[in-house]
Phi, psi and omega in degrees: 000133181269158179295337183273013169267162184292136179296342178303336176299337177300323182299320183279331188269329190297330181288344181271350183288145171287164180268034176288341174297144180297129178288158182286093182257015180288134181275106181281092179299140180299344178298334180249017183290155177292138176282113184260016183279345179231145181234136180233101182227007186288331184265101185297321180294315179294327177301317180296319180293319179300314179299319181296319179300312181296316183302305184288329178298317180299316184287328192254334190295145174298336183258035185308320184298339183265003182254130177284152000281167177299157183304323181297337182251016189296330180294341179296336180295343178278346181288143182299129176066010180297311182295319181295312185291330185262336186222299199284340181293346180270004179240139185284321184228166177295327177296324177295320177300310181298319179301318180295317180297318176296322180299323180294327177294325178292319179298323182291330182272318189253353174054236187289352177289342183271135176290139175287168182282347175053038178064036186285354180092020177054048186256189189296348181294343172302316179300314183302317181294318182293313188282325192241353181246106176238110178293148182303126176084355182281153177286139176258018183278058178220179186272097170242031186237326186303152180202164177247117182263099181262083182152346176077024181300316186293311181302315179295321183290312187276314185281321180263337182088014181297138180228123179240143178121189178275336176089019179236144181248119186254158181209144173272131182229130171267117193272358179182172185294337180267353181271101184271353184229098184304146179255165185266127182233160172272118179269325184205143175232125178293128184298134180068015172281178179300316180295321180297313182290340176278352177105358180288139181220164177306134176099348180289141176264124178279123182257338174199152175233123183051040177083354181271114180269355181268062181248014177293165187299311186295319179296314182291323179299321179297331178258020178059026177061019183296314182293323179299312181289332173296318177298315185287349177245013179278165182286329180225147183219125173262120185245121169260131183211164176244118183284179186292345175270001178087007181275137178269133182219158177229132179226153175249131184234137175261134176295131181256141176245124175050049171258176179252139174243208179225113182289346171266102186274348174200137170212118186202170174240127182251153176243122178232107186066237178256017182253137171258125187240120172282136180227122182224132179244134180238126179275335178196163177258081173296161172299151183299332180260010173291165183256142175227163179251121182218123179053040177080004181241147174264127183214166178289153180296327177296317177298319179298316178296317180299317180295319181297313182288329176296318178296323179290314182295324182294343179263014173055051180292148177256341182225159181220131175241125179245122184264110180239023190297329179246019185266111181274004176109211183144232188283130174298320180301322179291321176298318177299316182295316178296324177300319179293331179282318188274337183290155177290162180304326184293349184281339186306131180088347179277159181293131173275301178197162172243154178263151166244129176228172184284171186293328177297312182289330175295321177299329178275002174065035178286348181254018180282159180307128179087351179273175184302326182246026175281169179302147181244137185239154179289141170223093190307134178234147176079183188252001176291136176223077187268149174261343178210162182209150179246134174243133175260124188225171174210187175296342181272351179286115192219159164058246183299330175294315177295322178301315180301314179297315185292321183288335179277336189305321180285352190246350179199169177283120181245122175252134181239125180249120182248197186234153170269160170211162173263140176215109181055042176084355181255149176273124182246129174272109189279143168271178170289180189299315181094075180213081180274018185233164181210186185207171174224158185281140172237118176287129179234127177070311177212167183291346180276352179246118178235125180261131177246105180259133178297107193241343184213155177227147182247144177231134183284185184303327181275003179082014180266131179193003180264067179248054178295339176263012176095160173278138183269119180294159174285330182209161180228152176224165170274105192305317187264016174303316175240093190278067182260168179284162180296136182095346174283123187291350175269351178300139193307309187286316177297321179300322179295320178295315180297321179300316179292321178302319184275334188242346179079002177220160175268141177286152180272114183247354187291319191266022178290168179298148183251019174231169178113164188291340181268001184277073182291335184288349186300328177208112174232132181217135172250017179308134173080353182263100188267087180270140177262104182240149173291132175212123180146182179228113193239139166245143182236103179298160180291329178249147174286148180256126187241155173269000000 
C-alpha cells in the first residue's frame, strides 16, 4: 500500500496484520496521566477534530508504542465515541490533544526529567514545555515538531510558493559595549518581495516605522512589542532607514498576500585568487513545481534551480558554497533534487538515504522499494562535478536543509561553517537546529484542517540520521562581525569558506576581542519579532488523505 492511498484503508487492513508489531509496553506513570476533572464536549465540530488528531497520531507517529491504546486494542479506535469517551473529552481543543500526545513522546525518552502536568487541565502548556524547555543534557529525540495547520499556510507556501508579508526579517542588535539599547536592523530580505523591490537590503538600520521613531529594543520591550508587530502586520508600511553606506532613505511598502518571491536569494560566481567559486543561497526548499518570481518572470522552482546551477557550471567553477543559514527546510523532493545536482558524478546509483517509519506502517509495506518511503538513490543531474562543498549554517538551518547536508556527506568532502553566540556570558558554538524527521499532511474533518504528524526519519548511506541535537559544524564564526550583504566576499561566513578554500585550514575566530564597535554579537535579540517562516521536512502525496 502506498502513502498516497487513503488512510481509511488502515481501518480495513489493520485487522489483517499479525501481532509482530511491538505491543505497547510503555509504563504510563500516573504522573503523566490525563486530568479527568474537566470535560469538554459542547463543540461537536471540535470534538471530531480532537478525535481525528488522536486517531491519526496513533497510526502515524514514529513513537507509536507510547501512545494509547495499545496495539492489541487498536481496533477499538473504530468504535463510535471510543476516543472521545476514553481520551479526548478531557481536552478543550485539538491543539491541546496534540500537545499531550507529543508530551508523551518526551516522557518516553526522558522519563523523570520531564515535568508532570501537575493537574494543569491538559492545556496548551504541554506545547510550551516541549518546544522551549530542554533540560541540560537531556535527549531531544522526541516529538517536538508535529503541528495542526488550521488554514493551509504550509501547503500554500511550500507547494504553490505563496509568499505573504513585506518579506523582511528584522533583528535587534547591540553594536558595541557602550550601546545599552539595541537598534533595529534588517537581517534578511526575501528576494523579489515587497521590501526587496523597495530597495531594502541586509544591514540597513531601521530608524522609524510609520513615523514612529521609538522602535528601539527597550521601548518596544516595555510595550510587549505590540506596536512593532502591529506595524509589521499592517497593510501599508512607511520605512525610514539608513543603508550600509550611511544614506538615509524612506520607502512605502504594501503588504502582499499570496504573491511569489524567489527562494534563491543569491546565485553568483566569485573569483578568489585563482579559484572560481559558485555561491548560492536558498531561503527555503519550496516544492520543485512551486512558483517563484525571477527577472520579471514567473517560473517553476525547478526551472529556477536548473538555470542557476547551469549558469554556475558554465563558468567552470572549482568550488561551491551553499548558504542555508536561515533555511528552515521544506520539501523532501527538493532536497533530493539538489542532492542530484550537487553530488559528484560517481554518486549515481548509490544510496541517498533510507526511511524509518513505525511498525504499523512497516506492516503495510510503506517502506518497500519503489514506495513513498522506500530507499532513495542518486541520479546525477547537471554538469557540476565537485569533490567537496561548503555549507553555511546556523541554529535556524533545519530539516530538509540538514537532510541535504547529511545525504551528501558519505559521497564527497562536506565542510560546514556555523556560528557562535553568547549565552550567559559564555561563547557557544552552535549546531544546526536538529530535525532529522518529517511529516506529510493529513486532511481532517475539512480541507482547511491539515495535521502534520512526525512520521518518518532519514538515514544516509552510512546509517547516520540521529542528529536531534543538530549537525555539528567543522568551524564557527561570529556571523555579524562583518555585517555585509550576501555575496560580498568580506561577509563573515562567506569569508570563512573562502579562507579555507585558499589556505586549507579554518581561521580561528573564537578568541577575538569581545568589545568594540564591530562586536555585533554582544547582543542579538529577535524578541517580539513574529516572523512566519517555513520550518520542517515535508512530503506531499499525490492524493489527499482523509478521515
